[in-house]
N, C-alpha and C positions, 0 to 999 in steps of 0.2 A: 625548648619544646617540653622538657620535663616539668618545668615550673608551671606552665600553662596546664598540663595534664594534672599535676598535683592540685592546682587551684580548682579545676573542674571537679576532680574527685573529692576534694575537701568540701566543695559546695554541695555535691550530691550526698555526701555523708551527713552534712548538716541538715539538708532537706529531709532525708530519711529520718533523722533524729527528731526533727520538728514534727513530722507526720506521726511518729510513735507517741510523742508527747500529746499531740492533738487527740489521737485515739484514746489515750489513757484519760485525758480530761473528759472526753465524751462518755466514756464508760463510767467514770466517777459521777458525772452529772446524772446519768441514767439510774445509777444505784441510789443516788440521793432522791431522785424523783419517785422511784419505787418505794423507798422508805417513807417518804411523805405521804404517798397514796395509801400505804398500809396503815400508817398512823391515823389518818383522817377517816378511812372507811372501815378499819378493822378487818380488812380482807387482804390476805397474802396470796397472790395468784401463783399458779404453777406454770412456769414458763417453759418447761421441758417438753410437754406434749401439746403440739399445735393442732391436733385433730379434734380437741374438745376444749371447752372452757372449764377450768377446774382450779381449785385452790383450797384455802383454809380460812374460816371465819374465826377470829379471835374474840372471845368474850372475856374482857379483862376483869369485870366485876366478880365472876365466879371462877376465874382462871381456867376456862375450858376452851378447847379448840375443836371446831366442827369442820369436817371435810365436806366440800360440795363439788358437784360435777354436772355439767350440762353437755350433752352431745348434740351439736347443731343439726345433725342428720335426723335424730330421733325426736328431740325436744323442739317444738315449734312455738314461737311467741307471736301473739297477734296484738 
């Protein structure tokens, strides 16, 4: 009976470990996608505040950074 319990627990531990590795891979993939997006658009979004659209625009030629912010409740786009 203990051998079966150990096997089941061993499987559960492996399964949890696999899930952690999968989460780490997904997070790394998201970081790479965000890096690619920032490189192509020169925009670094601010992901901390979900109530508005904000971030920084990077001007590489003159090494300047410009902050931008749009409030969806106040700023309307047509």
